C-alpha angles and dihedrals in degrees: 000000000000090000092062115102106241091206099048095095097108094050093046093046094048090050090053091049092052092049091048091053091048091051092052091051092050092047092052091049090047093053090059093058135068123243090248093064117100090222089056092058091047092051091047091054090045092051092048093051090043092053091050091049093047091051089055092046093049091050090050090047089055089054090053090049093048091050091050089052093045097046094035092226094156137044118272093249091054092048090052091050091048090052090051092048091048093051091048092049091049091051091049091050090054091049091051091049091048091048091052093048093046093048091050090049091049092051091050091051091047091053091048092052091050092054097052140346092230091059088053090053090050091051094048097076091043090056091050089049091048093059097068089041090056091048091050091048090050091052090050091050092049089051089051091051091051090048091051090049091050091051089050091050091049090052091050090047090053089048091052091049091053091049091050090052091049090049090050091050090048090051091052091049091050090051091051091049090050090052090050091050091049091051090047091051091051091050090050090051090052091048091049091050090050091049091051091049092050091047091054091049091052090050092053091049090051091051091051091050092052092050092054089054092056091050092052091052092050092050091048091051091048091052091049092052092051091051092051093048099048098035 
């Protein structure tokens, strides 16, 4: 699973679409031929191998889709669209397979009717019995498609729940960071107030020191005057 490229959806999907288109072309060409034609047998073999290859490609495409959902490598809207495209491609693959089986069955019945009328009568009831079987099979396939879609929606719902939890955790972390920043701002304000107070104290000390100097000069001058007068 880890070796699958999470971003290879477009390439894988386009490859499945090209193969689907090729199968439809071969089926249409095959319907215009009779089973005795050499081209008919070649197209039959080509359709069989193409169906096998498309089954493999669709399974691999599902792995790519599951990885994209698990690792959340694409936006939610794109994942939803990929799920819709995958379900549609799966349904188209089933229709192609059913068309191939029905056309092969019709050709077999046509060959049987050409060989004898009794064989046609024997095949008649089987055809009438096949119709409800096909309807039941179609219902079952529709139910499988709906089940696949429900699983996809449940996966997306779980992804959204995880993202909501992550968003909530991120919001809590942001709130904690804001509280830390507020506490840091308050501490800085206290430090700034203390610095201003200490600066004012230093200024007062400086002013006192300068005043004492003046007084010393005045006293020295006074002493000098007395010396000059009395001496």
